[in-house]
MARKOLZA-232344 format. One line per 2 residues: number of its first residue (from 1); their letters; for each residue x, y, z of N, C-alpha, C. Coordinates in nm, 3 decimals. Layout:
<pts>
NUM) a) X/Y/Z/X/Y/Z/X/Y/Z  ...
</pts>
This chain:
<pts>
1) xx) -3.726/0.875/2.081/-3.806/0.820/1.966/-3.705/0.747/1.876  -3.735/0.607/1.851/-3.641/0.550/1.752/-3.642/0.597/1.609
3) xx) -3.549/0.591/1.542/-3.546/0.620/1.405/-3.598/0.515/1.302  -3.683/0.529/1.227/-3.723/0.426/1.122/-3.649/0.432/1.006
5) xx) -3.559/0.324/0.983/-3.481/0.336/0.854/-3.559/0.246/0.762  -3.584/0.315/0.656/-3.651/0.228/0.534/-3.539/0.171/0.452
7) xx) -3.557/0.042/0.415/-3.452/-0.014/0.330/-3.476/0.037/0.188  -3.369/0.096/0.134/-3.389/0.127/-0.010/-3.239/0.137/-0.063
9) xx) -3.200/0.028/-0.088/-3.041/0.014/-0.134/-3.015/0.090/-0.256  -2.915/0.184/-0.262/-2.887/0.252/-0.365/-2.746/0.242/-0.413
11) xx) -2.714/0.203/-0.529/-2.567/0.178/-0.570/-2.508/0.298/-0.597  -2.366/0.312/-0.572/-2.300/0.427/-0.615/-2.245/0.397/-0.747
13) xx) -2.249/0.500/-0.836/-2.180/0.472/-0.972/-2.070/0.592/-0.990  -2.051/0.679/-0.905/-1.954/0.765/-0.924/-1.879/0.825/-0.794
15) xx) -1.753/0.853/-0.794/-1.685/0.908/-0.695/-1.592/1.020/-0.734  -1.566/1.116/-0.646/-1.478/1.227/-0.657/-1.381/1.228/-0.549
17) xx) -1.259/1.230/-0.587/-1.156/1.214/-0.494/-1.042/1.353/-0.546  -0.965/1.384/-0.449/-0.852/1.487/-0.478/-0.728/1.442/-0.418
19) xx) -0.617/1.447/-0.514/-0.490/1.401/-0.445/-0.431/1.484/-0.334  -0.350/1.422/-0.238/-0.278/1.521/-0.136/-0.189/1.606/-0.202
21) xx) -0.177/1.730/-0.156/-0.059/1.813/-0.200/0.061/1.805/-0.135  0.159/1.866/-0.172/0.301/1.836/-0.099/0.297/1.909/0.028
23) xx) 0.197/2.004/0.052/0.185/2.075/0.197/0.083/2.004/0.270  0.060/1.883/0.256/-0.038/1.818/0.322/-0.013/1.810/0.467
25) xx) 0.099/1.804/0.507/0.152/1.797/0.650/0.115/1.932/0.719  0.082/2.027/0.656/0.043/2.176/0.701/-0.109/2.190/0.734
27) xx) -0.169/2.073/0.720/-0.316/2.089/0.751/-0.352/2.089/0.882  -0.487/2.089/0.927/-0.532/2.079/1.050/-0.532/1.950/1.122
29) xx) -0.471/1.944/1.250/-0.478/1.807/1.309/-0.454/1.807/1.452  -0.520/1.724/1.528/-0.504/1.729/1.665/-0.461/1.587/1.723
31) xx) -0.418/1.504/1.621/-0.385/1.360/1.655/-0.255/1.326/1.730  -0.169/1.426/1.725/-0.037/1.385/1.781/0.031/1.255/1.754
33) xx) 0.009/1.226/1.623/0.066/1.092/1.560/0.190/1.119/1.481  0.233/1.241/1.470/0.356/1.288/1.401/0.331/1.325/1.266
35) xx) 0.428/1.364/1.192/0.416/1.423/1.055/0.385/1.318/0.955  0.289/1.339/0.857/0.268/1.235/0.765/0.393/1.241/0.661
37) xx) 0.407/1.118/0.600/0.511/1.109/0.498/0.442/1.113/0.361  0.475/1.227/0.288/0.400/1.270/0.161/0.397/1.151/0.071
39) xx) 0.504/1.082/0.041/0.514/0.957/-0.045/0.424/0.857/-0.012  0.425/0.833/0.111/0.343/0.719/0.174/0.199/0.754/0.157
41) xx) 0.172/0.876/0.179/0.038/0.932/0.160/-0.037/0.917/0.021  0.073/0.957/-0.083/0.044/0.929/-0.218/0.004/0.789/-0.254
43) xx) 0.093/0.697/-0.197/0.060/0.556/-0.227/-0.046/0.509/-0.163  -0.089/0.552/-0.042/-0.218/0.508/0.024/-0.336/0.559/-0.065
45) xx) -0.325/0.687/-0.090/-0.429/0.745/-0.180/-0.455/0.675/-0.287  -0.352/0.624/-0.369/-0.358/0.560/-0.515/-0.420/0.416/-0.469
47) xx) -0.394/0.356/-0.356/-0.458/0.224/-0.312/-0.604/0.251/-0.312  -0.641/0.356/-0.227/-0.787/0.405/-0.209/-0.860/0.403/-0.321
49) xx) -0.792/0.473/-0.427/-0.851/0.499/-0.569/-0.873/0.356/-0.636  -0.782/0.279/-0.624/-0.776/0.147/-0.674/-0.911/0.061/-0.623
51) xx) -0.922/0.081/-0.490/-1.027/0.004/-0.411/-1.163/0.062/-0.464  -1.175/0.179/-0.480/-1.302/0.243/-0.521/-1.340/0.201/-0.678
53) xx) -1.258/0.184/-0.751/-1.269/0.123/-0.888/-1.330/-0.009/-0.882  -1.252/-0.085/-0.803/-1.306/-0.233/-0.773/-1.424/-0.243/-0.724
55) xx) -1.481/-0.142/-0.651/-1.627/-0.133/-0.604/-1.722/-0.107/-0.705  -1.665/-0.055/-0.823/-1.772/-0.045/-0.948/-1.784/0.112/-0.967
57) xx) -1.722/0.194/-0.917/-1.761/0.330/-0.933/-1.659/0.394/-1.053  -1.707/0.497/-1.116/-1.649/0.583/-1.214/-1.583/0.699/-1.135
59) xx) -1.448/0.699/-1.142/-1.356/0.796/-1.067/-1.328/0.925/-1.136  -1.356/1.030/-1.067/-1.309/1.164/-1.094/-1.198/1.205/-1.002
61) xx) -1.082/1.223/-1.060/-0.952/1.239/-0.972/-0.925/1.387/-0.996  -0.923/1.467/-0.896/-0.887/1.614/-0.910/-0.736/1.628/-0.860
63) xx) -0.660/1.714/-0.932/-0.540/1.733/-0.884/-0.527/1.831/-0.749  -0.419/1.818/-0.681/-0.402/1.872/-0.560/-0.410/2.033/-0.574
65) xx) -0.466/2.094/-0.486/-0.469/2.240/-0.483/-0.402/2.271/-0.348  -0.286/2.329/-0.361/-0.178/2.344/-0.247/-0.231/2.471/-0.161
67) xx) -0.325/2.555/-0.215/-0.377/2.652/-0.130/-0.448/2.596/-0.020  -0.495/2.473/-0.030/-0.566/2.406/0.086/-0.490/2.283/0.123
69) xx) -0.419/2.269/0.228/-0.345/2.156/0.271/-0.456/2.039/0.315  -0.559/2.070/0.348/-0.669/1.970/0.368/-0.743/1.923/0.252
71) xx) -0.717/1.972/0.126/-0.821/1.954/0.029/-0.836/1.819/-0.031  -0.748/1.709/0.027/-0.777/1.584/-0.020/-0.908/1.525/0.039
73) xx) -0.938/1.581/0.169/-1.058/1.534/0.243/-1.188/1.586/0.187  -1.211/1.551/0.061/-1.323/1.608/-0.022/-1.465/1.591/0.043
75) xx) -1.482/1.500/0.126/-1.607/1.476/0.197/-1.666/1.588/0.262  -1.571/1.668/0.312/-1.641/1.776/0.389/-1.690/1.887/0.303
77) xx) -1.671/1.887/0.176/-1.718/2.004/0.094/-1.847/1.985/0.033  -1.913/1.867/0.052/-2.050/1.848/0.000/-2.111/1.740/0.066
79) xx) -2.258/1.739/0.046/-2.346/1.618/0.093/-2.396/1.573/-0.050  -2.378/1.455/-0.083/-2.427/1.423/-0.222/-2.507/1.296/-0.215
81) xx) -2.606/1.296/-0.300/-2.673/1.171/-0.326/-2.748/1.174/-0.469  -2.820/1.074/-0.504/-2.875/1.082/-0.649/-2.973/1.193/-0.671
83) xx) -3.030/1.242/-0.573/-3.137/1.336/-0.586/-3.096/1.498/-0.574  -2.998/1.511/-0.494/-2.958/1.659/-0.479/-2.818/1.657/-0.428
85) xx) -2.730/1.773/-0.480/-2.592/1.774/-0.429/-2.594/1.914/-0.353  -2.554/1.915/-0.218/-2.539/2.022/-0.130/-2.411/2.070/-0.113
87) xx) -2.382/2.193/-0.147/-2.244/2.235/-0.137/-2.224/2.292/0.011  -2.133/2.247/0.067/-2.108/2.289/0.213/-2.042/2.426/0.243
89) xx) -2.029/2.459/0.363/-1.957/2.580/0.402/-1.877/2.542/0.521  -1.746/2.510/0.488/-1.672/2.449/0.594/-1.660/2.531/0.719
91) xx) -1.670/2.463/0.827/-1.658/2.528/0.962/-1.517/2.578/1.002  -1.410/2.515/0.935/-1.278/2.560/0.956/-1.245/2.676/0.849
93) xx) -1.216/2.796/0.899/-1.214/2.913/0.803/-1.101/2.885/0.709  -0.999/2.806/0.740/-0.884/2.786/0.643/-0.920/2.696/0.535
95) xx) -1.045/2.627/0.539/-1.080/2.516/0.434/-1.175/2.581/0.343  -1.230/2.708/0.381/-1.339/2.760/0.290/-1.265/2.809/0.149
97) xx) -1.343/2.771/0.069/-1.275/2.789/-0.071/-1.266/2.638/-0.137  -1.237/2.538/-0.057/-1.218/2.405/-0.106/-1.347/2.364/-0.188
99) xx) -1.443/2.410/-0.155/-1.574/2.362/-0.209/-1.597/2.419/-0.345  -1.535/2.520/-0.385/-1.563/2.590/-0.506/-1.554/2.504/-0.629
101) xx) -1.430/2.425/-0.631/-1.397/2.343/-0.735/-1.481/2.218/-0.733  -1.520/2.171/-0.618/-1.616/2.053/-0.608/-1.770/2.089/-0.671
103) xx) -1.794/2.230/-0.637/-1.931/2.286/-0.699/-1.928/2.276/-0.835  -1.800/2.316/-0.899/-1.814/2.303/-1.032/-1.815/2.170/-1.097
105) xx) -1.762/2.076/-1.036/-1.760/1.929/-1.087/-1.912/1.885/-1.077  -1.966/1.905/-0.958/-2.107/1.859/-0.916/-2.212/1.924/-1.012
107) xx) -2.187/2.041/-1.061/-2.291/2.115/-1.138/-2.348/2.043/-1.256  -2.279/1.943/-1.302/-2.313/1.842/-1.420/-2.409/1.741/-1.383
109) xx) -2.433/1.718/-1.261/-2.497/1.595/-1.199/-2.631/1.617/-1.121  -2.717/1.710/-1.177/-2.839/1.730/-1.127/-2.846/1.845/-1.023
111) xx) -2.963/1.860/-0.951/-2.998/1.976/-0.873/-2.881/2.006/-0.779  -2.840/2.127/-0.750/-2.736/2.158/-0.651/-2.783/2.282/-0.573
113) xx) -2.765/2.254/-0.435/-2.787/2.360/-0.326/-2.664/2.398/-0.251  -2.671/2.512/-0.169/-2.568/2.541/-0.087/-2.599/2.603/0.043
115) xx) -2.510/2.552/0.126/-2.520/2.616/0.275/-2.480/2.756/0.268  -2.542/2.841/0.329/-2.509/2.987/0.309/-2.476/3.034/0.466
117) xx) -2.405/3.157/0.485/-2.375/3.201/0.594/-2.512/3.258/0.682  -2.521/3.246/0.809/-2.395/3.214/0.912/-2.400/3.060/0.923
119) xx) -2.449/2.968/0.841/-2.439/2.824/0.855/-2.300/2.787/0.828  -2.271/2.681/0.885/-2.135/2.594/0.869/-2.168/2.457/0.862
121) xx) -2.123/2.389/0.781/-2.139/2.246/0.773/-2.040/2.166/0.695  -1.981/2.054/0.754/-1.878/1.972/0.691/-1.940/1.843/0.681
123) xx) -1.902/1.763/0.561/-1.962/1.638/0.534/-1.939/1.521/0.617  -1.814/1.548/0.718/-1.775/1.454/0.809/-1.877/1.430/0.911
125) xx) -1.974/1.519/0.931/-2.070/1.527/1.027/-2.195/1.484/0.983  -2.198/1.421/0.857/-2.329/1.387/0.797/-2.340/1.244/0.777
127) xx) -2.399/1.157/0.828/-2.414/1.020/0.817/-2.555/0.988/0.758  -2.558/0.924/0.641/-2.669/0.867/0.580/-2.677/0.721/0.608
129) xx) -2.802/0.682/0.635/-2.859/0.547/0.657/-2.973/0.532/0.581  -2.966/0.483/0.457/-3.081/0.464/0.357/-3.158/0.597/0.347
131) xx) -3.281/0.609/0.389/-3.349/0.745/0.359/-3.333/0.849/0.474  -3.248/0.814/0.573/-3.231/0.893/0.684/-3.089/0.968/0.694
133) xx) -3.098/1.085/0.728/-2.971/1.156/0.763/-2.942/1.185/0.900  -2.843/1.148/0.971/-2.804/1.185/1.116/-2.703/1.301/1.082
135) xx) -2.757/1.423/1.139/-2.659/1.554/1.123/-2.598/1.589/1.240  -2.477/1.580/1.249/-2.390/1.604/1.373/-2.370/1.763/1.396
137) xx) -2.397/1.795/1.526/-2.381/1.950/1.552/-2.245/1.946/1.631  -2.149/2.004/1.563/-2.012/1.996/1.632/-1.930/2.149/1.601
139) xx) -1.803/2.151/1.637/-1.732/2.254/1.614/-1.727/2.297/1.471  -1.738/2.205/1.381/-1.739/2.237/1.242/-1.879/2.262/1.162
141) xx) -1.985/2.196/1.231/-2.125/2.211/1.179/-2.207/2.268/1.278  -2.250/2.385/1.273/-2.334/2.459/1.369/-2.496/2.436/1.344
143) xx) -2.571/2.479/1.432/-2.720/2.453/1.414/-2.780/2.512/1.284  -2.718/2.628/1.263/-2.784/2.692/1.141/-2.759/2.615/0.993
145) xx) -2.629/2.567/0.993/-2.592/2.488/0.885/-2.676/2.352/0.888  -2.671/2.292/1.000/-2.754/2.173/1.018/-2.913/2.185/0.969
147) xx) -2.962/2.299/1.020/-3.099/2.329/0.977/-3.121/2.345/0.833  -3.032/2.422/0.764/-3.041/2.445/0.632/-3.043/2.306/0.549
149) xx) -2.954/2.208/0.599/-2.929/2.082/0.511/-3.055/2.007/0.564  -3.109/2.002/0.664/-3.226/1.938/0.697/-3.336/1.977/0.616
151) xx) -3.353/2.116/0.597/-3.459/2.170/0.506/-3.435/2.122/0.358  -3.320/2.132/0.314/-3.302/2.089/0.165/-3.334/1.933/0.162
153) xx) -3.287/1.853/0.251/-3.290/1.705/0.219/-3.440/1.679/0.236  -3.509/1.745/0.316/-3.676/1.718/0.335/-3.736/1.734/0.204
155) xx) -3.696/1.847/0.128/-3.763/1.871/-0.001/-3.743/1.752/-0.099  -3.639/1.676/-0.073/-3.608/1.574/-0.173/-3.633/1.413/-0.089
157) xx) -3.720/1.432/-0.003/-3.773/1.294/0.049/-3.692/1.225/0.140  -3.611/1.296/0.205/-3.521/1.240/0.328/-3.567/1.282/0.456
159) xx) -3.549/1.189/0.551/-3.564/1.256/0.693/-3.440/1.281/0.755  -3.444/1.355/0.859/-3.313/1.393/0.934/-3.345/1.396/1.089
161) xx) -3.225/1.374/1.171/-3.231/1.402/1.302/-3.086/1.462/1.342  -3.077/1.545/1.438/-2.955/1.590/1.485/-2.894/1.541/1.612
163) xx) -2.779/1.508/1.604/-2.693/1.436/1.703/-2.574/1.542/1.770  -2.572/1.576/1.891/-2.477/1.658/1.942/-2.340/1.597/1.938
165) xx) -2.239/1.651/1.884/-2.097/1.592/1.884/-2.011/1.665/1.986  -2.002/1.612/2.105/-1.935/1.688/2.211/-1.795/1.674/2.224
167) xx) -1.741/1.552/2.156/-1.602/1.546/2.151/-1.573/1.492/2.025  -1.444/1.491/1.984/-1.387/1.447/1.861/-1.418/1.549/1.746
169) xx) -1.376/1.518/1.633/-1.377/1.608/1.497/-1.501/1.613/1.457  -1.560/1.497/1.419/-1.681/1.469/1.339/-1.763/1.361/1.387
171) xx) -1.903/1.363/1.342/-1.980/1.255/1.390/-1.922/1.119/1.332  -1.891/1.120/1.205/-1.848/1.010/1.151/-1.691/0.954/1.180
173) xx) -1.631/1.023/1.272/-1.518/0.976/1.329/-1.557/0.877/1.425  -1.679/0.857/1.471/-1.708/0.765/1.565/-1.835/0.668/1.541
175) xx) -1.884/0.681/1.427/-2.001/0.592/1.375/-1.996/0.591/1.232  -2.041/0.473/1.185/-2.062/0.451/1.049/-2.176/0.361/1.009
177) xx) -2.243/0.381/0.882/-2.346/0.291/0.857/-2.299/0.192/0.775  -2.318/0.063/0.801/-2.247/-0.040/0.700/-2.347/-0.101/0.599
179) xx) -2.481/-0.038/0.598/-2.574/-0.103/0.514/-2.649/-0.209/0.593  -2.759/-0.264/0.532/-2.827/-0.398/0.598/-2.873/-0.367/0.727
181) xx) -2.881/-0.227/0.772/-2.938/-0.205/0.905/-2.825/-0.239/1.003  -2.701/-0.229/0.965/-2.595/-0.260/1.059/-2.510/-0.126/1.072
183) xx) -2.466/-0.097/1.197/-2.385/0.035/1.223/-2.265/-0.030/1.313  -2.159/0.056/1.308/-2.039/0.029/1.390/-2.022/0.161/1.452
185) xx) -1.991/0.150/1.586/-1.963/0.266/1.654/-1.891/0.266/1.777  -1.822/0.372/1.820/-1.759/0.376/1.959/-1.884/0.389/2.057
187) xx) -1.861/0.365/2.164/-1.962/0.364/2.288/-2.052/0.489/2.288  -1.990/0.609/2.267/-2.050/0.745/2.275/-2.170/0.753/2.198
189) xx) -2.170/0.693/2.077/-2.281/0.702/1.982/-2.356/0.566/1.960  -2.342/0.488/2.054/-2.400/0.344/2.034/-2.548/0.352/2.040
191) xx) -2.608/0.456/2.104/-2.746/0.463/2.111/-2.819/0.528/1.990  -2.742/0.575/1.919/-2.797/0.663/1.794/-2.895/0.582/1.708
193) xx) -2.866/0.469/1.687/-2.947/0.385/1.572/-3.026/0.287/1.626  -3.051/0.263/1.765/-3.140/0.165/1.805/-3.278/0.202/1.763
195) xx) -3.342/0.089/1.720/-3.310/-0.067/1.763/-3.216/-0.122/1.648  -3.160/-0.066/1.570/-3.071/-0.125/1.464/-2.962/-0.201/1.535
197) xx) -2.906/-0.296/1.457/-2.786/-0.371/1.509/-2.658/-0.271/1.508  -2.602/-0.269/1.618/-2.475/-0.194/1.618/-2.351/-0.244/1.687
199) xx) -2.233/-0.251/1.607/-2.109/-0.318/1.656/-2.059/-0.211/1.750  -2.020/-0.239/1.878/-1.947/-0.164/1.962/-1.810/-0.190/1.960
201) xx) -1.724/-0.092/1.926/-1.590/-0.114/1.921/-1.508/-0.110/2.055  -1.401/-0.184/2.053/-1.291/-0.187/2.179/-1.236/-0.072/2.169
203) xx) -1.202/-0.020/2.281/-1.134/0.113/2.313/-0.986/0.138/2.221  -0.935/0.026/2.196/-0.805/0.035/2.126/-0.823/0.022/1.967
205) xx) -0.962/0.014/1.930/-0.986/0.011/1.795/-1.088/0.120/1.742  -1.089/0.212/1.823/-1.187/0.316/1.794/-1.175/0.390/1.659
207) xx) -1.050/0.395/1.583/-1.040/0.468/1.471/-1.104/0.372/1.373  -1.118/0.260/1.391/-1.185/0.162/1.292/-1.336/0.192/1.270
209) xx) -1.407/0.290/1.339/-1.525/0.329/1.334/-1.563/0.399/1.203  -1.451/0.454/1.156/-1.473/0.532/1.032/-1.424/0.438/0.899
211) xx) -1.540/0.360/0.862/-1.532/0.274/0.746/-1.622/0.323/0.642  -1.637/0.243/0.537/-1.692/0.288/0.423/-1.750/0.183/0.331
213) xx) -1.889/0.171/0.323/-1.955/0.079/0.246/-1.970/0.134/0.108  -1.912/0.077/0.011/-1.920/0.106/-0.125/-1.973/-0.026/-0.217
215) xx) -2.120/-0.018/-0.244/-2.175/-0.118/-0.306/-2.152/-0.261/-0.242  -2.088/-0.350/-0.304/-2.078/-0.486/-0.245/-1.947/-0.503/-0.152
217) xx) -1.884/-0.403/-0.129/-1.762/-0.419/-0.056/-1.778/-0.304/0.072  -1.694/-0.352/0.170/-1.682/-0.269/0.285/-1.529/-0.233/0.309
219) xx) -1.499/-0.104/0.294/-1.352/-0.056/0.310/-1.344/-0.037/0.468  -1.229/-0.097/0.521/-1.205/-0.069/0.667/-1.055/-0.037/0.663
221) xx) -1.012/0.036/0.784/-0.873/0.059/0.786/-0.796/-0.049/0.843  -0.679/-0.074/0.784/-0.591/-0.195/0.819/-0.541/-0.178/0.960
223) xx) -0.514/-0.301/1.037/-0.452/-0.293/1.172/-0.546/-0.308/1.282  -0.678/-0.349/1.255/-0.769/-0.340/1.351/-0.845/-0.476/1.362
225) xx) -0.779/-0.587/1.394/-0.840/-0.736/1.375/-0.953/-0.762/1.444  -0.986/-0.701/1.561/-1.101/-0.728/1.633/-1.223/-0.654/1.557
227) xx) -1.207/-0.550/1.501/-1.315/-0.484/1.428/-1.344/-0.572/1.310  -1.239/-0.595/1.233/-1.234/-0.673/1.123/-1.322/-0.810/1.134
229) xx) -1.286/-0.873/1.247/-1.350/-0.987/1.279/-1.508/-0.983/1.284  -1.551/-0.888/1.345/-1.687/-0.857/1.392/-1.756/-0.810/1.261
231) xx) -1.687/-0.750/1.164/-1.758/-0.709/1.035/-1.756/-0.847/0.944  -1.651/-0.926/0.948/-1.650/-1.039/0.865/-1.780/-1.139/0.915
233) xx) -1.798/-1.138/1.041/-1.911/-1.220/1.100/-2.048/-1.192/1.036  -2.053/-1.063/1.012/-2.172/-1.003/0.941/-2.191/-1.055/0.791
235) xx) -2.090/-1.097/0.740/-2.081/-1.132/0.606/-2.033/-1.040/0.499  -1.963/-0.944/0.547/-1.917/-0.831/0.445/-1.806/-0.862/0.363
237) xx) -1.798/-0.812/0.244/-1.664/-0.839/0.163/-1.584/-0.730/0.196  -1.454/-0.751/0.245/-1.379/-0.646/0.321/-1.270/-0.612/0.226
239) xx) -1.236/-0.490/0.208/-1.118/-0.449/0.153/-1.036/-0.358/0.270  -0.908/-0.415/0.316/-0.837/-0.335/0.412/-0.746/-0.244/0.346
241) xx) -0.731/-0.129/0.403/-0.654/-0.020/0.332/-0.566/0.041/0.457  -0.444/0.071/0.424/-0.342/0.133/0.523/-0.395/0.283/0.505
243) xx) -0.430/0.349/0.640/-0.465/0.475/0.648/-0.367/0.549/0.731  -0.254/0.509/0.756/-0.170/0.544/0.856/-0.129/0.691/0.854
245) xx) -0.104/0.759/0.725/-0.067/0.886/0.696/-0.187/0.964/0.698  -0.312/0.936/0.666/-0.425/1.023/0.680/-0.464/1.027/0.822
247) xx) -0.458/0.925/0.916/-0.487/0.920/1.051/-0.409/1.037/1.114  -0.289/1.063/1.070/-0.218/1.152/1.143/-0.254/1.292/1.127
249) xx) -0.344/1.312/1.026/-0.423/1.447/1.005/-0.569/1.436/1.016  -0.602/1.347/1.123/-0.742/1.333/1.171/-0.835/1.291/1.049
251) xx) -0.773/1.226/0.961/-0.854/1.174/0.840/-0.885/1.025/0.847  -0.992/0.980/0.783/-1.032/0.847/0.755/-1.081/0.808/0.621
253) xx) -1.136/0.686/0.608/-1.173/0.656/0.477/-1.296/0.721/0.422  -1.387/0.771/0.510/-1.507/0.834/0.430/-1.447/0.984/0.389
255) xx) -1.347/1.029/0.456/-1.301/1.166/0.430/-1.247/1.197/0.288  -1.207/1.083/0.220/-1.129/1.093/0.104/-1.209/1.092/-0.031
257) xx) -1.345/1.081/-0.015/-1.420/1.077/-0.140/-1.570/1.132/-0.126  -1.634/1.176/-0.237/-1.766/1.210/-0.228/-1.830/1.097/-0.328
259) xx) -1.921/1.004/-0.280/-1.990/0.903/-0.356/-2.130/0.928/-0.380  -2.167/0.909/-0.498/-2.318/0.917/-0.542/-2.346/0.841/-0.666
</pts>
């Protein structure tokens, strides 16, 4: 059954980020791309923050917490919108606790709810397209956590659907919503948003599926010319960012911020 996406454009006004810690290279990864360079990671993170400010959001920058090497990937700690903030329960046991500092920050911005045991949920599995949320069921987000999130979102006027993630880390590793009823995806999830328009990526540019629409701009990973051209043809204002050090830790553009 096709998903009905109602157009209800909502501008972001705030973003939360956390700087990488010196032990960033000790985080979880399956990429086999080598060890990230910490200095380069800091430079790339600073450029990312500058891009968010250019997009018109007020930035909250949290200092690194070296108890959690993956802590800069704040997206996984919550699902946020203007109506409700949902604190996650990460599926990776070593990441549990990252959400506590995020919960304290979000407490000042309206209603807050939480995913509870035995549910697990990470924000990288949650794709919002206007009034609809696609919830990935993966190794990090289980059916119980997905069900809890669906129930919470429905109370606030959103619809949801569940998407099995049989390979890869998160749902948003392979698909993004660009706004204006356009998606970009690897072939595995190209069916998800039909009949909406979906850009299907070439095999050598799958990493570029993780891109981030922020108000009037589209943030994309640098180094993927075919994907860039396809997005330019749709009329997007593009900001390219070097993500080399974060890709080594299975991270992407969406992973580094919480936007609301």
